[in-house]
C-alpha positions as CSV (number, residue, x, y, z in Angstrom):
1,M,25.8,18.5,0.1
2,L,23.3,15.5,-1.5
3,F,19.5,15.3,0.5
4,R,18.6,11.8,0.0
5,S,15.4,11.0,1.2
6,W,13.5,7.3,1.3
7,L,9.5,6.4,0.4
8,V,9.2,3.2,2.2
9,G,5.6,1.7,1.5
10,A,5.1,-1.9,2.9
11,D,5.7,-2.8,-0.8
12,Y,6.9,-0.5,-3.6
13,D,3.2,0.4,-4.7
14,A,2.7,1.8,-1.4
15,T,5.1,4.5,-2.5
16,E,3.7,5.4,-5.7
17,R,1.1,7.6,-5.5
18,E,3.2,10.2,-2.5
19,F,6.2,9.6,-5.0
20,N,3.9,10.5,-8.1
21,Y,2.3,13.5,-5.8
22,I,6.5,14.7,-4.8
23,Q,7.2,14.5,-8.8
24,D,4.2,16.3,-10.0
25,D,5.0,19.6,-7.4
26,F,8.8,19.2,-8.4
27,Q,7.8,19.4,-12.1
28,K,5.9,22.5,-11.7
29,L,8.0,24.1,-10.0
30,G,10.4,23.0,-13.0
31,L,13.0,21.4,-11.1
32,L,12.8,17.7,-11.3
33,R,15.5,16.9,-12.6
34,R,15.1,13.2,-13.7
35,R,12.7,10.5,-12.4
36,V,13.2,6.6,-13.1
37,K,9.5,5.7,-13.8
38,K,9.9,2.4,-13.0
39,I,8.6,2.0,-8.9
40,N,10.6,-1.0,-7.7
41,P,12.9,0.9,-7.4
42,G,11.8,4.4,-8.3
43,L,14.3,7.6,-8.2
44,L,13.6,11.3,-8.6
45,E,16.4,14.4,-8.5
46,I,15.7,17.2,-7.3
47,L,17.1,20.3,-8.9
48,G,18.3,23.4,-6.6
49,G,21.4,25.8,-5.7
50,K,21.8,29.4,-7.2
51,D,21.4,27.5,-10.2
52,R,19.4,25.9,-10.0
53,Q,21.0,23.5,-12.6
54,T,22.5,21.4,-9.5
55,V,20.8,18.3,-8.5
56,I,20.9,18.7,-4.4
57,A,18.3,15.9,-3.7
58,Q,17.4,12.5,-4.3
59,I,14.1,10.6,-3.1
60,K,14.5,6.6,-3.5
61,T,11.7,4.1,-2.9
62,K,11.8,1.4,-0.6
63,S,10.1,-1.6,0.1
64,A,9.4,-3.0,3.5
65,R,9.0,-6.7,1.7
66,D,12.6,-6.7,0.2
67,F,14.5,-5.9,3.5
68,Q,17.6,-5.2,1.9
69,T,16.3,-2.5,0.4
70,L,16.2,-0.7,3.9
71,R,20.3,-0.7,4.6
72,K,23.4,0.5,3.5
73,E,22.8,4.2,3.4
74,S,21.0,7.1,6.3
75,P,19.0,8.7,4.2
76,S,18.7,12.7,5.5
77,G,14.9,11.6,5.6
78,I,12.3,8.8,5.8
79,M,8.6,8.9,4.1
80,A,7.0,6.4,5.4
81,C,3.5,6.0,3.4
82,E,0.9,3.6,4.7
83,V,2.5,3.7,7.8
84,S,-0.5,1.0,9.3
85,Q,0.7,-1.1,6.5
86,L,4.0,-1.4,7.8
87,D,5.0,-3.8,10.5
88,L,6.9,-2.9,13.8
89,S,10.4,-4.4,12.7
90,T,9.7,-2.4,9.8
91,F,9.3,0.6,12.2
92,E,12.4,-1.0,13.6
93,R,14.2,-0.7,10.6
94,I,13.3,3.1,9.5
95,T,14.2,4.2,12.9
96,E,17.8,2.5,12.9
97,R,18.7,3.8,9.5
98,M,17.4,7.4,10.8
99,A,20.3,7.3,13.7
100,P,23.7,8.0,12.1
101,A,22.5,10.9,10.0
102,E,20.0,12.4,12.9
103,A,17.2,12.0,10.0
104,W,13.6,13.0,10.4
105,L,10.7,10.9,9.7
106,L,7.2,11.9,8.2
107,M,4.5,8.9,8.8
108,T,1.4,9.5,6.3
109,G,-1.7,7.4,6.2
110,T,-5.1,6.8,7.7
111,M,-5.4,4.9,10.9
112,E,-6.4,1.4,10.3
113,R,-7.3,-1.2,12.8
114,G,-5.2,-4.0,14.3
115,H,-1.9,-2.0,14.6
116,G,-1.7,-2.1,17.9
117,W,1.7,-0.6,17.6
118,Y,0.6,2.2,15.1
119,S,-1.6,3.2,17.8
120,Q,0.1,3.0,20.2
121,L,2.7,5.3,18.8
122,A,0.1,7.8,18.1
123,K,-1.0,8.5,21.3
124,E,2.3,9.3,22.9
125,W,3.5,11.4,20.0
126,G,0.0,13.6,20.4
127,I,1.4,14.6,23.8
128,A,3.2,17.6,22.0
129,G,7.1,16.9,22.6
130,P,10.4,18.3,21.9
131,D,11.3,16.3,18.9
132,K,7.7,14.0,18.1
133,L,4.2,15.6,16.4
134,W,1.6,14.3,15.8
135,I,-1.2,16.2,13.6
136,Q,-4.8,14.4,12.4
137,M,-6.1,15.4,9.2
138,K,-9.7,14.9,7.7
139,S,-9.4,13.5,4.1
140,A,-11.0,16.1,2.7
141,G,-7.0,17.9,3.6
142,N,-5.6,16.2,0.5
143,P,-6.1,18.2,-2.2
144,Y,-5.0,16.0,-5.0
145,T,-8.1,13.6,-4.1
146,F,-10.7,15.6,-2.7
147,P,-9.7,19.4,-4.3
148,G,-13.1,20.9,-3.3
149,G,-11.9,20.1,0.1
150,E,-15.3,19.6,2.2
151,E,-17.1,20.7,-0.2
152,D,-16.3,18.2,-2.7
153,V,-18.6,16.9,-4.9
154,Q,-17.4,12.9,-3.7
155,L,-16.8,14.1,-0.1
156,L,-20.8,15.1,-0.3
157,R,-22.3,12.4,-2.2
């Protein structure tokens, strides 16, 4: 069975950092079979299985600006990038696409002002439930941006 997932951003550029992080991690593990560099849309194919030669996962970039890309498929999982930049209709479309496959959703990004739906969702999900979890991390928790963590030179500066 092929695990299909999406990286969704307000536009294709909004998916670039996560796309590169995932690509780098699987490349270091020797499990990256193919990467289509063109980010609009981008594609990663991940190897696995007993022989580590079988494509077991595909990760595609999707753009909320190009609403047509958020249709047809029902992926196994969706990673929404810089969620505060997405509008409510995009969030609703994403959750519609999740339903047929009973997919999971991971939302990342900073909390920006003026995004009422996202702030409200954060409050609702902050109350632990059986199928929702909200985790807030400090910027120092991003090892790509701040490899020194809390003691990173850039943060201290």
